[in-house]
N, CA, C and O atoms as a GROMACS GRO file, in nm:
protein
  260
    1UNK      N    1   1.304 -22.926  -6.676
    1UNK     CA    2   1.202 -22.892  -6.775
    1UNK      C    3   1.259 -22.789  -6.871
    1UNK      O    4   1.320 -22.690  -6.829
    2UNK      N    5   1.240 -22.811  -6.998
    2UNK     CA    6   1.289 -22.720  -7.099
    2UNK      C    7   1.186 -22.610  -7.122
    2UNK      O    8   1.068 -22.637  -7.148
    3UNK      N    9   1.233 -22.484  -7.112
    3UNK     CA   10   1.146 -22.370  -7.136
    3UNK      C   11   1.196 -22.294  -7.257
    3UNK      O   12   1.316 -22.277  -7.276
    4UNK      N   13   1.105 -22.249  -7.337
    4UNK     CA   14   1.140 -22.170  -7.454
    4UNK      C   15   1.081 -22.030  -7.440
    4UNK      O   16   0.972 -22.012  -7.387
    5UNK      N   17   1.157 -21.934  -7.490
    5UNK     CA   18   1.108 -21.797  -7.487
    5UNK      C   19   1.003 -21.776  -7.596
    5UNK      O   20   1.020 -21.822  -7.709
    6UNK      N   21   0.900 -21.708  -7.561
    6UNK     CA   22   0.803 -21.670  -7.664
    6UNK      C   23   0.859 -21.549  -7.738
    6UNK      O   24   0.954 -21.487  -7.692
    7UNK      N   25   0.801 -21.516  -7.852
    7UNK     CA   26   0.846 -21.399  -7.926
    7UNK      C   27   0.837 -21.274  -7.840
    7UNK      O   28   0.927 -21.190  -7.842
    8UNK      N   29   0.730 -21.262  -7.765
    8UNK     CA   30   0.712 -21.144  -7.681
    8UNK      C   31   0.820 -21.139  -7.573
    8UNK      O   32   0.878 -21.033  -7.548
    9UNK      N   33   0.848 -21.250  -7.510
    9UNK     CA   34   0.950 -21.254  -7.406
    9UNK      C   35   1.087 -21.222  -7.466
    9UNK      O   36   1.165 -21.148  -7.406
   10UNK      N   37   1.116 -21.278  -7.582
   10UNK     CA   38   1.245 -21.255  -7.646
   10UNK      C   39   1.262 -21.108  -7.683
   10UNK      O   40   1.372 -21.054  -7.672
   11UNK      N   41   1.156 -21.043  -7.726
   11UNK     CA   42   1.165 -20.902  -7.767
   11UNK      C   43   1.202 -20.811  -7.651
   11UNK      O   44   1.254 -20.702  -7.672
   12UNK      N   45   1.177 -20.856  -7.530
   12UNK     CA   46   1.213 -20.776  -7.412
   12UNK      C   47   1.364 -20.768  -7.394
   12UNK      O   48   1.413 -20.682  -7.321
   13UNK      N   49   1.438 -20.856  -7.458
   13UNK     CA   50   1.583 -20.861  -7.444
   13UNK      C   51   1.656 -20.796  -7.561
   13UNK      O   52   1.779 -20.797  -7.565
   14UNK      N   53   1.582 -20.740  -7.655
   14UNK     CA   54   1.646 -20.679  -7.771
   14UNK      C   55   1.643 -20.528  -7.759
   14UNK      O   56   1.555 -20.471  -7.694
   15UNK      N   57   1.741 -20.463  -7.823
   15UNK     CA   58   1.744 -20.318  -7.826
   15UNK      C   59   1.749 -20.274  -7.972
   15UNK      O   60   1.791 -20.349  -8.060
   16UNK      N   61   1.705 -20.152  -7.996
   16UNK     CA   62   1.706 -20.102  -8.132
   16UNK      C   63   1.849 -20.067  -8.174
   16UNK      O   64   1.938 -20.056  -8.090
   17UNK      N   65   1.869 -20.051  -8.302
   17UNK     CA   66   2.002 -20.029  -8.359
   17UNK      C   67   2.067 -19.901  -8.304
   17UNK      O   68   2.186 -19.900  -8.275
   18UNK      N   69   1.989 -19.794  -8.289
   18UNK     CA   70   2.046 -19.668  -8.239
   18UNK      C   71   2.096 -19.683  -8.095
   18UNK      O   72   2.200 -19.628  -8.060
   19UNK      N   73   2.023 -19.755  -8.012
   19UNK     CA   74   2.067 -19.778  -7.875
   19UNK      C   75   2.193 -19.863  -7.874
   19UNK      O   76   2.283 -19.841  -7.794
   20UNK      N   77   2.199 -19.959  -7.964
   20UNK     CA   78   2.319 -20.042  -7.976
   20UNK      C   79   2.441 -19.958  -8.015
   20UNK      O   80   2.550 -19.977  -7.962
   21UNK      N   81   2.422 -19.865  -8.108
   21UNK     CA   82   2.530 -19.776  -8.149
   21UNK      C   83   2.572 -19.688  -8.031
   21UNK      O   84   2.691 -19.670  -8.006
   22UNK      N   85   2.474 -19.633  -7.960
   22UNK     CA   86   2.504 -19.548  -7.845
   22UNK      C   87   2.588 -19.624  -7.742
   22UNK      O   88   2.686 -19.571  -7.691
   23UNK      N   89   2.550 -19.744  -7.712
   23UNK     CA   90   2.625 -19.825  -7.616
   23UNK      C   91   2.766 -19.856  -7.669
   23UNK      O   92   2.861 -19.861  -7.592
   24UNK      N   93   2.778 -19.875  -7.798
   24UNK     CA   94   2.909 -19.900  -7.858
   24UNK      C   95   2.999 -19.777  -7.845
   24UNK      O   96   3.120 -19.790  -7.823
   25UNK      N   97   2.940 -19.658  -7.858
   25UNK     CA   98   3.018 -19.535  -7.837
   25UNK      C   99   3.065 -19.528  -7.692
   25UNK      O  100   3.180 -19.493  -7.666
   26UNK      N  101   2.978 -19.560  -7.599
   26UNK     CA  102   3.017 -19.557  -7.457
   26UNK      C  103   3.132 -19.655  -7.431
   26UNK      O  104   3.226 -19.624  -7.358
   27UNK      N  105   3.124 -19.772  -7.491
   27UNK     CA  106   3.230 -19.871  -7.474
   27UNK      C  107   3.358 -19.821  -7.539
   27UNK      O  108   3.467 -19.842  -7.486
   28UNK      N  109   3.347 -19.756  -7.655
   28UNK     CA  110   3.465 -19.700  -7.720
   28UNK      C  111   3.534 -19.599  -7.630
   28UNK      O  112   3.657 -19.597  -7.621
   29UNK      N  113   3.456 -19.516  -7.562
   29UNK     CA  114   3.513 -19.421  -7.466
   29UNK      C  115   3.589 -19.496  -7.356
   29UNK      O  116   3.699 -19.456  -7.318
   30UNK      N  117   3.530 -19.601  -7.306
   30UNK     CA  118   3.596 -19.678  -7.200
   30UNK      C  119   3.726 -19.741  -7.250
   30UNK      O  120   3.825 -19.745  -7.178
   31UNK      N  121   3.724 -19.790  -7.372
   31UNK     CA  122   3.845 -19.848  -7.432
   31UNK      C  123   3.953 -19.741  -7.443
   31UNK      O  124   4.069 -19.767  -7.411
   32UNK      N  125   3.915 -19.622  -7.488
   32UNK     CA  126   4.012 -19.514  -7.500
   32UNK      C  127   4.071 -19.478  -7.364
   32UNK      O  128   4.191 -19.456  -7.352
   33UNK      N  129   3.987 -19.473  -7.263
   33UNK     CA  130   4.034 -19.438  -7.128
   33UNK      C  131   4.124 -19.545  -7.069
   33UNK      O  132   4.227 -19.513  -7.009
   34UNK      N  133   4.088 -19.669  -7.086
   34UNK     CA  134   4.164 -19.779  -7.025
   34UNK      C  135   4.292 -19.812  -7.103
   34UNK      O  136   4.397 -19.833  -7.044
   35UNK      N  137   4.281 -19.815  -7.236
   35UNK     CA  138   4.394 -19.858  -7.318
   35UNK      C  139   4.476 -19.743  -7.372
   35UNK      O  140   4.580 -19.763  -7.435
   36UNK      N  141   4.430 -19.620  -7.346
   36UNK     CA  142   4.500 -19.500  -7.396
   36UNK      C  143   4.522 -19.506  -7.547
   36UNK      O  144   4.630 -19.474  -7.597
   37UNK      N  145   4.419 -19.548  -7.617
   37UNK     CA  146   4.428 -19.556  -7.763
   37UNK      C  147   4.353 -19.438  -7.825
   37UNK      O  148   4.285 -19.362  -7.755
   38UNK      N  149   4.366 -19.424  -7.955
   38UNK     CA  150   4.301 -19.314  -8.027
   38UNK      C  151   4.152 -19.344  -8.050
   38UNK      O  152   4.106 -19.458  -8.037
   39UNK      N  153   4.081 -19.238  -8.083
   39UNK     CA  154   3.940 -19.254  -8.117
   39UNK      C  155   3.927 -19.350  -8.236
   39UNK      O  156   3.841 -19.438  -8.237
   40UNK      N  157   4.013 -19.333  -8.334
   40UNK     CA  158   4.006 -19.416  -8.454
   40UNK      C  159   4.022 -19.564  -8.420
   40UNK      O  160   3.950 -19.648  -8.474
   41UNK      N  161   4.116 -19.596  -8.331
   41UNK     CA  162   4.137 -19.735  -8.293
   41UNK      C  163   4.017 -19.790  -8.216
   41UNK      O  164   3.975 -19.903  -8.238
   42UNK      N  165   3.962 -19.708  -8.127
   42UNK     CA  166   3.848 -19.752  -8.046
   42UNK      C  167   3.724 -19.776  -8.130
   42UNK      O  168   3.655 -19.877  -8.111
   43UNK      N  169   3.693 -19.685  -8.222
   43UNK     CA  170   3.571 -19.703  -8.301
   43UNK      C  171   3.586 -19.815  -8.402
   43UNK      O  172   3.489 -19.883  -8.436
   44UNK      N  173   3.709 -19.836  -8.450
   44UNK     CA  174   3.730 -19.947  -8.542
   44UNK      C  175   3.701 -20.079  -8.471
   44UNK      O  176   3.638 -20.169  -8.528
   45UNK      N  177   3.746 -20.090  -8.347
   45UNK     CA  178   3.722 -20.211  -8.270
   45UNK      C  179   3.575 -20.233  -8.237
   45UNK      O  180   3.532 -20.347  -8.216
   46UNK      N  181   3.498 -20.125  -8.231
   46UNK     CA  182   3.356 -20.135  -8.199
   46UNK      C  183   3.269 -20.139  -8.324
   46UNK      O  184   3.147 -20.153  -8.314
   47UNK      N  185   3.330 -20.127  -8.441
   47UNK     CA  186   3.257 -20.130  -8.568
   47UNK      C  187   3.151 -20.021  -8.576
   47UNK      O  188   3.037 -20.045  -8.616
   48UNK      N  189   3.192 -19.899  -8.538
   48UNK     CA  190   3.107 -19.781  -8.551
   48UNK      C  191   3.184 -19.676  -8.631
   48UNK      O  192   3.305 -19.688  -8.649
   49UNK      N  193   3.114 -19.575  -8.678
   49UNK     CA  194   3.177 -19.470  -8.758
   49UNK      C  195   3.209 -19.349  -8.670
   49UNK      O  196   3.161 -19.337  -8.558
   50UNK      N  197   3.292 -19.261  -8.725
   50UNK     CA  198   3.321 -19.136  -8.654
   50UNK      C  199   3.193 -19.055  -8.638
   50UNK      O  200   3.174 -18.987  -8.538
   51UNK      N  201   3.106 -19.063  -8.736
   51UNK     CA  202   2.977 -18.994  -8.728
   51UNK      C  203   2.894 -19.047  -8.611
   51UNK      O  204   2.833 -18.969  -8.537
   52UNK      N  205   2.892 -19.180  -8.594
   52UNK     CA  206   2.823 -19.240  -8.479
   52UNK      C  207   2.883 -19.189  -8.349
   52UNK      O  208   2.812 -19.154  -8.255
   53UNK      N  209   3.016 -19.187  -8.345
   53UNK     CA  210   3.086 -19.143  -8.224
   53UNK      C  211   3.048 -18.999  -8.189
   53UNK      O  212   3.016 -18.968  -8.075
   54UNK      N  213   3.052 -18.912  -8.290
   54UNK     CA  214   3.019 -18.771  -8.268
   54UNK      C  215   2.872 -18.754  -8.223
   54UNK      O  216   2.842 -18.669  -8.139
   55UNK      N  217   2.786 -18.834  -8.278
   55UNK     CA  218   2.643 -18.824  -8.247
   55UNK      C  219   2.614 -18.856  -8.100
   55UNK      O  220   2.528 -18.794  -8.038
   56UNK      N  221   2.688 -18.953  -8.044
   56UNK     CA  222   2.656 -19.001  -7.909
   56UNK      C  223   2.760 -18.970  -7.803
   56UNK      O  224   2.746 -19.012  -7.689
   57UNK      N  225   2.865 -18.897  -7.839
   57UNK     CA  226   2.970 -18.870  -7.741
   57UNK      C  227   2.918 -18.790  -7.622
   57UNK      O  228   2.959 -18.815  -7.508
   58UNK      N  229   2.830 -18.695  -7.647
   58UNK     CA  230   2.779 -18.614  -7.535
   58UNK      C  231   2.696 -18.698  -7.438
   58UNK      O  232   2.696 -18.671  -7.318
   59UNK      N  233   2.626 -18.798  -7.489
   59UNK     CA  234   2.547 -18.882  -7.399
   59UNK      C  235   2.637 -18.957  -7.301
   59UNK      O  236   2.599 -18.983  -7.187
   60UNK      N  237   2.758 -18.994  -7.347
   60UNK     CA  238   2.854 -19.058  -7.257
   60UNK      C  239   2.902 -18.959  -7.151
   60UNK      O  240   2.907 -18.992  -7.033
   61UNK      N  241   2.937 -18.839  -7.195
   61UNK     CA  242   2.987 -18.738  -7.101
   61UNK      C  243   2.880 -18.698  -6.999
   61UNK      O  244   2.911 -18.667  -6.884
   62UNK      N  245   2.755 -18.700  -7.041
   62UNK     CA  246   2.644 -18.667  -6.951
   62UNK      C  247   2.627 -18.769  -6.839
   62UNK      O  248   2.569 -18.738  -6.735
   63UNK      N  249   2.676 -18.889  -6.859
   63UNK     CA  250   2.666 -18.991  -6.756
   63UNK      C  251   2.742 -18.953  -6.630
   63UNK      O  252   2.710 -19.000  -6.521
   64UNK      N  253   2.843 -18.868  -6.645
   64UNK     CA  254   2.933 -18.838  -6.534
   64UNK      C  255   2.920 -18.696  -6.482
   64UNK      O  256   3.010 -18.647  -6.413
   65UNK      N  257   2.812 -18.630  -6.515
   65UNK     CA  258   2.790 -18.493  -6.465
   65UNK      C  259   2.752 -18.496  -6.319
   65UNK      O  260   2.728 -18.391  -6.259
   0.00000   0.00000   0.00000
């Protein structure tokens, strides 16, 4: 049987732009740690700005307190 998501159901799987940026910063940190690359290389690959990185870097560090 084919099931389709309703608009309400689909909205449960979406995140706002700021949360998406925050998660991209976290992933950039992981890329830097694993690949030993620079911040510039990591954020370029994640399509975020240095400003985005600075805004959310502490939230990543707080994950490991």
